[in-house]
C-alpha angles and dihedrals in degrees: 000000000000104000117217092017134104135180110211116194124193118196131224143232126332136034117306139196118267115303095252094052093046091048093052090049092051091047090047089052093049089050091048089052092049092048093045091055096045095252127142110275097195113146120279135184115261134173133185121222095213121196106153091105090062089073102023129059098211130023124240114273114233087196093058106113097186110091092202094057116108090234096050114127108231098172103054120167115252128167114249096257092054095053116111105234101176125061140146107279095223091050088046090057094049094049091052090049091048089048094051093045093052097049104036103021130257094259092062092050091049089048094050089045088052094055111100096213109013112188127213087254092055091050092050095050096047096044092050099027098119101049094037094050093046089048096052095036119107090210115118117227134163108273121171087351092303128118098225144101108293087229090058093052096047090046090047093059093055094041091053092054091049092051091047088056097041106143097035128095107262128206113187121198109190122190127200109312087004086074090061093048091047089046095054093042095050090052087057110033124114114281092240092062107087127188119208098199138358118204117190119195125191088353123183094199093114094050112117093231087059093041096052091051090051091052094055093048091050091050092050097042096033093228130121114253092176103072132090104265109261089225089073106090105180118016149347115206120188117194128186139164114233091233093049104115095194092058093048093147097059097182115069091164089075089060107033122068122217118266129234090277090059091249112152127177111268105205124197134169114231137182110255096192096174113148123217122181089336102313135086117263106193095187103054115115096224091066094048092049094059097047115119092239094056091040087056094052092047090047092050092049095048095040106045120090130214114243112253107221093209091052086051092051093048092046092050091052097045096048 
């Protein structure tokens, strides 16, 4: 185990299975990626910033076998060798439609289909309308038995983990809407909490709906939302698959300026080859977590060691 280091994951849109199960799946995908790329798979500390219960009364149930049930887990973690890559195209299309209707509502799907020339932006906003609108809304509601803004509850979960691990080297992996939450938290956290590296995967941060909201916030609060958070000390890597419709603006480096530590977004397209129900899902976290690029960043974080000043002095005097 790498002492003094921790990887913190923050999940994305939609309801999820319970925190312990989702955490174990993320960690398994990370280990799969390390092993696949011939890196050390020794144990490491991992914690999930879980916020699905803020917007959903009950988690998804991995034991539910009925795919039409509202708590059926459509996106389960399976190692690459266990994924079913061949399926009847007709059944495949129906499963995809059922999935979208379950998570986003049939009326949204019908409305998108009715658009003569739907753009990627239209698709993103419609598919994620509910959670995005709630996050950026200033209306208070009862979330997780708390009368607060949903955004405040989501952010507080993440902040609590970072504060508890203050003093450790921290690597954050933020998926989908988790990238929005992580970005907002890292702009506001205490200056004595430092983040070594941020990895965003399938991030919507460059999407115009998000950019417009941040522009309005920047004007009201007179702060710059379009800068690499100063708490990031070493690197911000942003990975997306070219077919990922959530990360429809792939290059965040064109929007975000470098911070005072000279850290600027490094964008790279990757191949998210995760297969769900026989078809490729280029947005799922599990596929991103096992890519060679993410595995390389994680390995670098886990393996490098801080220079001990006393060891350096001793080495200098004995040489």
